[in-house]
N, C-alpha and C positions, 0 to 999 in steps of 0.2 A: 449534567444529565447522565443517568445510568443507562447504558446501552444494552440492547439485546445481545446475548453472548451464547455461543455454542461451545461446550466443553467436551473434549475428547481425551480419553486416557485419564480418567479422574483419579485413578490409583497410581499414576505414574510416579516412579521413585527417582527418576534421573533429573528432574527439574521441570521448570515451566518454560514454554515457548509461547510468546504472544504474537499472533499473526494478524496483520492489519491490511485490509484490502485498499484499493484505490478508488478513484472517482467512478461512479456508475457500476460498481461491482457489489459483492456481498461475501459473507464468510465462506460460502461453499466453494469459492474459487480456489481455496487452499486444500481441498480434499485430497488430491494426489500426494501432497507433501505431508498432510496430517497422517495418512496411512503409513508413510515411511517412519514417522516419529513415534506413533502409537506403538508400533511393534518393537520399538527400541526402548520403551518405558518412559516416555515423556508425556506430560500433561499439556495439551494445547488449548489455549484460551483464545477464542476467535470471535471478536466482536463485529457487529454491523455498525458502521458509522451512522450518525444521525441522518435520517431521511433515506437510508439505504437498507435493503433487506427487511428485517423485522423490527428495526429501530424506528421510533416515531420521528417525525419532523416537527419540531416546536415552532417552525416558521420564524425563528429569530435570525438576527444577523449572525452568520456562521463563518468566522475566520479561523485562523490557526489557534487562537487562544481557546475558542469554544471546543474545538476538537481535542486539544490537549486536556482541558478540564474534564471532558467526557471520559477520556481514556483513563486518567488518574482515578477518577471516582469509581469507574467500573472495575479497574484492577484491584482497588482496595476492597471492594465487595467480595472478590474471589480470593483474597489473601495471596496474591501472586508474590512469589518469593523474590528476595533481592537478587540483583544481577541475573535477571532472566534474559533469555535470548529473544530478540525481537526480529521478526521477519516482516518486511513491508513491501508493498508494491505501489509505485507512483506516489499518490498522496500518503499512503501508509508508510512509505519510506521517509517522507518529510516529517511526519508526526513522530516516527521512531527516533530520528536524528535529533529533532528539537527536544524530545523528552530526555534523551541521553545528555544533552547539553545542560538542561535545567534540573534534572533529577538523576544524576549519575549513579546513585545508589540502586536505582531500579533496573538499570540496563547494563548487562554484561557483554553483549555482542549484538551487532546489527547485520542482518542480511538484507541489503537494500536493492531491490529489483526496480529498474526503470525509474530511478529518482530524477525528476525534472530539476535541472539547474536554472535554465531560462527557457520558458516555453516559447517557441518560435511564434512570431506575430501571425503567420499564416495559419498555424494550428489554432490559435486563439480566435481568429476571425472565422475559421471553419466551424468551430464548436459553437460560437455565438450564433452563426447562421442556422445551425442545426437546431438550437434550442428555440428558434422561432417557429414558423409554421411546420417545417418537416417533422419535428418531435411530436406535435399534436396530431398531425395527419396519420403518421405511421402508427402511433400509439393507439389510435382509435380505429384501426383498420384490421382486416383479416391477415394482412401481411405480417403484423406483429407476431402472431402465433407461429409463423413459419420461419422466423429468423433463427439464427444460432443463439446459443445460451448467452454469450456475452452481450449480444445486441438486445435480446429480450430483457435481460437484467438492467441494462442501461435505460431502456424505455420504462421499466417499472420503477426506477428511482424517482423520488420526488423532484419535480421540476424546480421547486424553490431551492432545494439543496444543490442541484446542479448549477443553477444560476448563481448561488452564493459562492460556489467554488470558482466559477468564472470571474466573478467580481472581486474576490479576495486573493486569488492565487495567480491571476494572469500576469501580474507584474513582479512575481518573485524573482530573486536573483541570488541563488546560492553559488553560482560560479564565482562571483566576486566577494560574497559575504557568507561564507559557510561557517556555521557555529563550530566552536572548538569542542571536541569530545575526546574523552580519554579511552573509551572502549574501542575494540577492533570494529571496523566497518568494512564490510565486503560488498562491493558494488558489482552488479551485473546489468547489462543492457543489450538490447537487440541492435544490430548494425543499422537497421532500417527504421528505428523508432522515431516517429514524427513529433512526439511529445517530449522525450528526453534524449536529445541528440547525443550520440556516443562521445563526441569530442567534449561536450559539456561535462558529462559524467567523468571522463578521464581527467579533466581539469580539477574537479572536486576531489578525486582520488589523490592527485598529486599534492593537494593542499593538506591532506590528512596523513601524517606519518605512519599511523597504525591502521593502514587500509590496504585493500587489494582491489583489482579491477579486471573484469572479464567482459569481452564483447562476444555475443553469440551471433554468428553469421546467419543471414537469411531469416532474421527474426525482427519483428516490430515491437510495439509497446507491450504486448502480451507474450513475451518470449517464452513463458512457461507453457503456453498453449501450442505455439508453432514448433518449438524444439524441446519437447518435454524431457526426452532422455538426457540431453546435454544440460538442461536446467537442473534436473534432479541430481545429476552427478555433481554439479557445482554446489547445489544446496546441501547435500550430505557432506561433501568435502569441507565446506566452510563451517557447517554445523558442528563438526567434531574436531575441527582444527584447534589446537591449543594456542 
């Protein structure tokens, strides 16, 4: 399925950067980083995953293979150059890493923010409970409009898509079964992340010889929001590192 895409810096001469959001988000989450790249001459290809943002939800079974097929089809339509840089957050990091393992000619480098290795059982239980009555109650109330951007976007995401992510990714285990990739992978995670515990991300880093690892203190799953200055310093450093 071809996804809805926002393109920034269409005349960029320095190459392509593909930016993939995570569960319950949308392309606009990357705007602060897009501005940093646009002014440096890059073209940013920023899709909304199916059921998120402006992409439709076909209401099919949506596991990893569906997301990978969507991304490959979408990138082909935009003639994304070989060895592009991929920036991913959470599910977007998983998709980027899997794509690098299966289609190494497409991926030159990965900036992986908050990539889950094993989602803790308590986090899975909490998300499952949220997708029950609380999701419906808050989504249909005045409270929805008064929430922060992240919370509003999560509630605007297709319930089916969120449920499919819960059903298909809750048991993932990249801590013990990380795909082998040849390109550099740069991991960053918040110390307080309940979805991607820092020690799991560190284990993944240690299993990849061509990787780096940074923990951002006093940050959770959306470390780019809570510690934007530190995140952007990391982002630019790894973006331009040879």
